[in-house]
Structures are given as C-alpha cells and as structure tokens.
C-alpha positions in Angstrom: 118.4 93.5 111.3 118.5 97.0 112.9 117.0 99.2 110.2 113.3 100.0 110.3 111.3 99.0 107.3 109.3 101.8 105.6 105.5 101.5 105.7 103.7 103.5 103.0 100.0 104.1 103.7 98.4 105.0 100.4 94.9 106.7 100.6 92.9 109.7 99.4 90.2 111.7 101.0 87.8 114.6 100.4 84.3 115.7 101.1 82.9 113.6 98.2 84.4 110.2 99.0 84.7 110.8 102.7 87.5 110.7 105.2 87.2 107.1 106.3 90.2 105.8 104.3 92.4 108.6 105.6 91.2 108.1 109.2 92.0 104.4 109.0 95.4 105.2 107.6 96.1 107.6 110.4 95.1 104.9 112.9 97.5 102.5 111.2 100.2 105.1 111.2 100.0 105.7 114.9 99.9 101.9 115.5 102.9 101.1 113.4 105.2 104.1 113.7 106.7 102.7 116.9 108.3 99.8 115.0 108.4 101.1 111.4 109.2 104.3 109.5 105.7 105.4 108.3 104.4 107.8 105.7 100.9 108.6 104.5 100.9 109.2 100.8 97.9 111.0 99.2 97.0 113.0 96.2 95.0 115.5 98.2 96.7 118.6 99.5 93.7 119.7 101.6 93.8 117.2 104.4 95.8 119.3 106.9 92.7 119.7 109.1 92.5 115.9 109.4 96.1 114.8 109.7 97.9 115.4 113.0 101.1 117.5 112.7 103.4 114.7 113.9 102.5 112.4 110.9 104.7 112.4 107.9 102.7 113.1 104.7 103.9 112.9 101.1 101.9 114.3 98.1 102.0 112.0 95.1 101.5 113.4 91.6 98.0 112.7 90.3 97.0 110.8 87.2 99.9 108.3 87.3 99.4 104.8 86.0 99.7 102.0 88.6 103.2 101.2 87.3 104.2 104.8 87.3 102.9 105.2 90.9 104.8 102.1 92.0 108.0 103.4 90.5 107.4 106.8 92.1 107.1 105.2 95.5 110.3 103.2 95.0 112.2 106.3 94.0 110.7 108.4 96.9 111.1 105.8 99.6 113.3 102.9 100.5 113.1 99.7 98.5 112.8 98.0 101.8 109.1 99.1 102.1 105.6 97.7 102.4 102.7 99.3 100.7 99.3 99.4 102.5 96.4 100.7 100.3 93.0 101.8 101.5 90.6 102.8 98.8 88.5 101.4 96.0 90.7 102.6 93.2 93.4 100.2 94.2 91.8 97.3 92.3 93.2 94.1 90.8 95.0 96.0 87.9 96.7 98.3 90.4 97.6 95.3 92.6 99.1 93.4 89.7 101.3 96.3 88.7 102.6 96.8 92.3 103.4 93.1 92.6 105.3 93.2 89.3 107.6 95.7 91.0 108.1 93.3 93.9 106.6 95.7 96.5 105.0 93.7 99.4 101.3 94.8 99.4 98.6 94.9 102.1 95.1 95.8 100.9 92.5 97.2 103.3 89.4 96.0 101.5 85.9 96.2 103.0 84.0 95.6 99.7 85.4 92.2 98.5 84.3 92.8 94.9 87.5 92.2 93.0 90.1 89.4 92.8 93.0 90.0 95.3 96.6 89.9 94.3 97.8 91.5 97.5 100.0 89.6 99.9 97.7 90.4 102.8 94.0 91.5 102.9 92.7 93.4 106.0 89.0 93.7 106.8 88.1 94.3 110.4 84.4 93.8 110.0 83.0 91.4 112.6 82.0 88.0 111.2 83.5 88.7 107.8 84.2 85.3 106.2 87.0 84.1 103.8 84.4 82.8 101.4 83.6 86.4 100.5 86.9 86.9 98.8 88.4 85.8 95.5 92.2 85.7 95.8 95.5 84.2 94.8 96.8 81.2 96.7 99.5 83.2 98.4 97.1 85.9 99.6 96.6 85.8 103.4 93.3 87.0 104.7 93.4 88.8 108.1 89.8 89.2 109.0 87.6 90.3 111.9 87.9 92.4 115.1 91.2 91.0 116.1 92.7 93.1 113.3 90.7 96.2 114.3 92.3 99.3 112.9 91.5 101.7 115.7 93.0 105.0 116.8 95.6 104.2 119.5 93.6 105.5 122.5 90.8 103.0 121.9 93.0 100.0 122.4 93.0 98.3 125.8 90.6 100.8 127.2 87.4 98.9 128.0 85.6 101.1 130.5 83.6 98.4 132.4 80.8 100.8 133.1 77.3 99.8 134.1 74.9 101.0 131.4 72.3 103.6 132.4 68.6 103.0 132.1 68.0 106.5 130.6 70.2 108.1 128.0 70.9 111.8 128.7 74.1 112.2 126.7 74.0 110.9 123.1 76.9 110.8 120.6 76.3 110.8 116.9 78.7 110.3 114.0 77.7 109.4 110.4 81.2 109.9 108.9 83.4 112.7 107.5 81.3 113.0 104.3 78.4 113.8 106.6 75.0 112.8 105.2 73.4 116.1 106.2 69.8 115.0 105.7 70.4 111.9 107.8 71.9 114.0 110.6 69.0 116.5 110.5 66.4 113.7 110.7 68.3 112.1 113.6 68.3 115.4 115.6 64.6 116.0 115.0 63.8 112.4 115.9 65.8 112.5 119.1 64.0 115.7 120.1 60.9 113.5 120.3 62.7 111.1 122.6 63.7 113.8 125.0 64.1 117.6 125.0 66.5 117.3 127.9 69.4 115.5 126.4 73.0 116.6 125.5 73.6 115.8 121.9 77.2 115.7 120.7 77.6 115.4 116.9 80.9 114.7 115.2 81.0 116.2 111.7 83.6 116.9 109.0 83.9 120.7 109.1 82.2 123.9 110.2 80.2 124.4 107.0 78.5 121.1 107.5 77.6 121.9 111.1 76.1 125.2 110.0 74.0 123.5 107.3 72.7 121.1 109.8 72.0 123.7 112.5 70.0 126.0 110.2 67.6 123.1 109.5 67.2 122.3 113.2 66.4 125.7 114.7 63.1 124.5 116.3 64.6 121.4 118.0 67.2 120.7 120.7 70.5 122.5 120.1 73.2 120.0 119.5 76.9 120.6 120.1 78.9 120.1 116.9 82.5 119.0 116.9 85.1 118.8 114.1 88.9 118.7 113.7 89.2 116.8 117.0 92.2 114.8 118.2 91.9 111.1 118.9 91.8 111.8 122.6 89.1 114.4 122.2 86.9 111.9 120.2 87.6 109.3 122.9 86.4 111.7 125.6 83.2 112.5 123.8 82.4 108.8 123.4 83.4 108.0 127.0 81.0 110.7 128.3 78.1 109.4 126.2 75.3 107.2 127.6 74.4 106.1 124.0 76.1 106.2 120.7 74.4 106.3 117.3 76.9 105.8 114.4 77.3 104.5 110.9 78.6 101.0 110.4 82.2 101.9 110.0 85.4 102.1 112.0 83.8 104.4 114.5 81.4 101.5 115.4 84.4 99.4 116.4 85.9 102.2 118.4 82.7 102.7 120.4 82.4 99.0 121.0 86.0 98.7 122.0 85.4 100.9 125.1 82.0 99.4 126.0 79.1 101.6 125.2 75.4 101.2 124.3 75.5 101.3 120.5 72.9 101.8 117.7 74.2 101.5 114.1 72.9 102.0 110.6 74.4 102.1 107.1 73.9 104.2 104.0 76.7 103.1 101.5 77.6 99.7 100.1 81.0 99.4 101.9 79.3 99.5 105.3 77.3 96.3 104.5 79.8 93.8 106.0 80.4 96.0 109.1 76.6 96.4 109.7 75.8 92.7 109.3 78.7 91.7 111.4 78.0 94.2 114.1 74.4 92.9 114.5 75.3 89.2 114.2 78.1 89.5 116.8 75.9 91.4 119.2 78.1 94.5 119.3 75.3 96.8 118.4 71.6 97.3 117.8 70.7 97.9 114.1 68.2 100.3 112.6 68.9 99.4 108.9 69.5 101.9 106.1 69.8 105.4 107.6 68.5 107.0 104.4 65.2 105.1 104.8 64.9 105.0 108.5 62.1 107.1 110.1 63.9 108.8 112.9 60.5 109.8 114.3 60.4 106.2 115.6 63.9 106.4 117.2 62.2 106.7 120.7 60.5 103.4 120.1 63.8 101.8 119.1 65.5 103.1 122.2 62.6 101.9 124.4 62.8 98.5 122.7 66.6 98.6 123.3 66.0 99.2 127.0 62.9 97.0 127.6 64.5 93.9 126.1 67.4 94.3 128.5 69.8 94.2 125.6 72.4 96.4 127.2 74.0 93.9 129.6 74.3 91.3 126.8 75.7 93.9 124.4 78.3 95.0 127.0 79.4 91.4 127.5 79.8 90.7 123.8 81.8 93.9 123.4 84.0 92.9 126.3 84.7 89.5 124.7 85.7 91.1 121.4 87.9 93.9 122.8 89.0 93.2 126.3 91.8 90.8 125.2 94.9 92.6 123.8 94.6 93.1 120.1 96.9 96.2 119.7 99.9 94.2 118.5 98.1 91.9 116.1 98.6 94.2 113.0 102.1 95.1 114.0 102.9 91.3 114.2 101.2 90.8 110.9 103.3 93.4 109.1 106.5 92.1 110.8 105.6 88.6 109.6 105.2 89.9 106.1 108.7 91.5 106.3 110.0 88.2 107.8 108.3 86.0 105.2 111.9 85.7 104.0 113.6 84.1 106.9 117.4 84.1 107.2 118.2 81.0 109.2 121.9 80.4 110.3 123.3 77.4 108.4 124.4 74.3 110.2 126.5 71.2 109.2 123.2 69.4 108.3 122.8 71.9 105.4 126.1 70.6 103.8 124.4 68.4 101.1 122.0 71.1 100.0 124.7 73.7 99.8 126.9 71.4 97.8 124.1 70.6 95.4 123.6 74.3 94.8 127.3 75.0 94.4 127.7 72.3 91.8 124.8 73.4 89.7 126.1 74.3 86.2 124.8 77.9 86.3 126.4 78.4 89.7 129.7 77.0 88.5 129.6 79.3 85.5 129.0 82.4 87.6 131.5 81.5 90.4 135.0 82.9 90.6 136.2 79.3 90.9 134.7 77.7 87.8 135.1 74.1 88.8 132.8 71.6 90.7 133.7 71.0 94.3 134.1 67.4 95.7 132.3 66.5 98.9 135.4 66.3 101.1 136.6 69.8 100.2 133.1 71.1 100.6 132.8 69.5 104.1 136.1 71.1 105.1 135.1 74.5 103.8 131.8 74.4 105.6 133.3 73.4 108.9 135.8 76.3 108.6 133.0 78.8 107.7 130.8 77.7 110.6 133.6 78.2 113.1 134.7 81.6 111.8 133.3 84.4 113.8 133.8 86.9 111.0 131.5 84.9 108.6 127.8 84.6 108.7 126.1 82.0 106.5 122.3 81.8 106.2 119.9 79.5 104.5 116.9 81.6 103.2 113.4 80.4 103.5 110.2 81.9 102.0 107.2 80.5 103.8 107.9 76.7 103.6 110.3 76.8 100.7 114.1 76.8 100.9 115.1 79.3 98.2 118.8 80.2 98.6 121.8 81.1 100.7 123.6 84.3 101.6 127.0 84.9 103.2 128.5 87.9 104.9 132.3 88.2 105.4 133.0 91.0 107.8 136.2 92.9 108.3 136.9 96.1 110.2 136.4 98.1 107.0 133.5 96.4 105.2 131.1 93.6 104.8 131.4 91.5 101.6 128.2 89.7 100.6 127.5 86.8 98.2 124.4 84.8 97.4 123.1 81.8 95.5 119.5 81.2 94.6 118.2 77.7 94.5 118.1 76.5 90.8 114.4 75.7 91.0 113.6 79.2 92.3 115.5 81.3 89.9 113.7 83.8 87.7 111.0 84.5 90.3 112.4 87.7 91.7 113.7 86.2 94.9 117.3 87.4 94.3 116.3 91.1 94.4 114.1 90.6 97.4 116.7 88.6 99.4 119.7 90.8 98.7 117.7 94.0 99.2 116.5 92.8 102.6 120.1 91.7 103.4 121.7 95.0 102.5 119.0 96.9 104.4 119.9 95.0 107.5 123.6 96.0 107.4 125.6 99.0 108.4 128.9 100.4 107.1 130.4 99.6 103.7 128.8 96.7 101.8 130.6 95.2 98.9 130.0 92.4 96.3 132.4 90.9 93.8 130.5 89.8 90.7 131.7 88.4 87.4 131.0 90.7 84.4 129.2 87.9 82.6 126.8 87.4 85.5 124.0 89.7 84.3 121.4 88.5 86.8 123.6 89.2 89.9 124.7 92.6 88.6 121.0 93.6 88.3 120.3 92.3 91.8 123.2 94.3 93.2 122.1 97.4 91.5 118.5 96.9 92.7 119.8 96.7 96.2 121.5 100.1 95.8 125.1 98.9 95.2 127.2 100.8 92.6 130.0 99.6 90.5 133.3 101.1 91.7 136.0 99.0 89.9 136.6 96.2 87.4 139.6 93.9 87.5 140.1 90.8 85.4 136.4 90.5 84.5 135.5 90.9 88.1 133.3 93.9 89.1 133.3 95.3 92.5 130.0 96.8 93.7 129.8 99.0 96.8 127.3 100.8 99.0 128.2 102.9 102.0 125.4 102.8 104.7 125.6 105.4 107.4 
C-alpha cells in the first residue's frame, strides 16, 4: 500500500472567531505531513500571515451546503482521503452529510454540545471524560493530553529546568482574537508586581499591539510579537520564567516544555481545558479573565511561590509530556485508514469463501453462473494460494469479516475482482474497499464486470475506473495509475 492517503484539514479563521482552529490545523498538518498528503481547506483568503509558506492551502467556495461541500472535497482531492474538521459550524448535520458521502471523518471538538457522527473525536483537554459526549456506537473518542495537538517543536522537548523564585521574564498570550481589555489589565496589574520585568506578549497583528500599547503608556513597556514561526514562539516561552495564557492549546504547549503556568478563560470552549489544567496540576488558575482583578496578580504570584507549587507543577507537567506522544495522532489516523484490513487468505478461509461464492446473488453476477462444489473449490483455492501472480485477501472492518478481493497481476496490468459478504451488502463497503484497493496499486488496473451487475459497475466507477470496452455482455473497466 504505497500511496499516501490525503488528509483534509477543514477550518476557518478571522479576527472575530479567532485563529485557534487554524493554529491547531497547522499543528496537525506539520505532524501528519510526513506520512500523509495534507491540505488545509478554508473559506478565508486572508490567512497568509498565519499559515507558513510550505503548507498547502486550498480555498473552498463559501455558502455551500454540507453535501455540496463534501462533493467539492471529493472532486478537488482524492477519494482516498480523511477529513479532519475543527470549528463549531461542523455540527451533527454537517457530519451526517459527510458520512453519507463515505468520507472518513475526524472531528476536533472542545465543546461537546452536539451528537457526534464522526468516526473519531479529538479533544486534548486534560481530564476530559467520555461521559461528556453523545455519540454513535462506532464513534471512537480520543481524549486527553496523549492526543495533544501541538506545534512540532513542542513535542519531546521538556526542558527539565529548575523554576526560579522570582519571575523577571513573563510571557502572555490570550489568543489570536486578542481580548484587548484583558491584555491591558494584565499589563497594568503586572506593573504592580514589578517594574523591572521583561514582558513578552503574543498578539494577532500589529493593529492589536498598537491598541494595547496606547492604553498602557504609563506602565511598563511590553514587547509585542505577531506573525511568529513555531520556533520563535517556542524560544519566547523557553526564555520565560512565568507564562500567563488562556486555557487553550497554548496552555498545553507551555506545559509540554515545563514552565510555571497561570491560566484563565474567557469563552465557553475553554471550559474543559481550564478545568482539566487545574485538576491535573498542570497550571495555577485565576478564573474568568474578564472578571479577574489583575491588580491582585501580585498576590496570586506570591501565593504561587509561597505554597511551593512550582516543584509539584513541574513534576505533573513532566508526567504528562515527558513520555513520547508525538506519534499518537499519526497512529490514530493510520488506524482509521486501516480500519479496513486486507488479510491474506489461507486454506482455513475455504468454507467461508465457498459460502460467499455460492450465494445466489454472487452466482448471478459471476461470469460462471453455476454453483461450485466443495472439491472444485478446494482445488481452485489451493492453486490460487500457490500462485505468486495472484493475491487473495479477506477484508475485515473492525471485528467483522465483510468480503474478499483478488488481484491477478501480469506484466501489463492488474485485474481486480471482489465479493462483499451477503450480510454486509448495501452498507457502502464495496465502494470503500475497492477504492482503498485501487489506491494501493500502481500501473494499469482493470476489472471485468457483467453489464447486469449494476452495483459493481457503480463501485468501479467510484474507484475511478472507466469503461473501455464491452464484449458479450462483459464490460471492461480500466484505470491507469502513474
């Protein structure tokens, strides 16, 4: 299976809704692009200042229905794709439409307010529990820090530093949508803590930094940063003695390298992250940032220090992030691709294969329209299993055995054939199985299908094969793969 699957990372971002969804998608892109062909798909054409130049971005037309969007994605990208959504507009109605199109779906969901139809749900908030979700029986929940969606530089980089007693370099980030009033209050409050601190503030753009600065002319002069690379953000955090951030992905990135950490929240989607960060001991909490009196921040910092919380916090951060977690999401995506497992057939599969072969519908659609006796079937299977030019697979989906595929290879082409187990027909497995099979092959792929076999013709066409000839009610389908 040599071809890379395509990963579509669907998100939107702007100053109003913030850039968290896009930042997370960029992190996933950089994590997954080693093993998969990745694209970020967005309806916003003004994200160039956020997206690194090496990332493949596709603009999707706006105002499409979920079904129209799914069809656009299938036309634009390979059918051998997985869709990862990050945003609150991708609700249960969107998910149902995507699943109807047989697109494997991963939903990044930090709100847990609607029923989940996705194949996989990702939420990297610490301590998040499965009971928070309503979902389909097949939906797999991948929850907690072991599925942390971090920018690549933050993986496997725990600093093992001894925390300082006094904080002289403080890093602040409240998100790309930048709650200006909160940031101004934080600067003024920290001026009461000490006039002799270096204050590095990560903001969304220059305009926001100017708005904050003009309201802080009589306080300490912070250094504003925007449009930074992942490595530059890492360096800012690495140099800090204390980080004060919102309860979002940036919280996990700070914790992942081992830093004294104070967190707050100001929007609903930060609730799980805030609660989990406090309960797991990764951070010290100051509650709702909109309500918090930053004039008391010096007291919170003093409390932070006097209670000797730093050593315990560093230890908890180490336990969460020192073990390798980089590959967990890659493995998760690969397992979703491999949910259909092609297992080489053996002689012990003979009875099952004979049962499928002699099913009335299979007989009707076979080139040889007669039942096969056990002895002939045994001889045929023995020959196939000893023929190096033939590959015969039993296909499993999770714990179910759902069909079989065969590849007959010659120097010129690969002829494929398939049978879906009678009790699994009509569920869309045929399209998924053959599409995955075709996308694993190279050269010329052909299939011989009876004209009356409507279902198999649709399956072949879905996998990209085109009709090239018809002889004696037998249609030849073909696809040349470079």
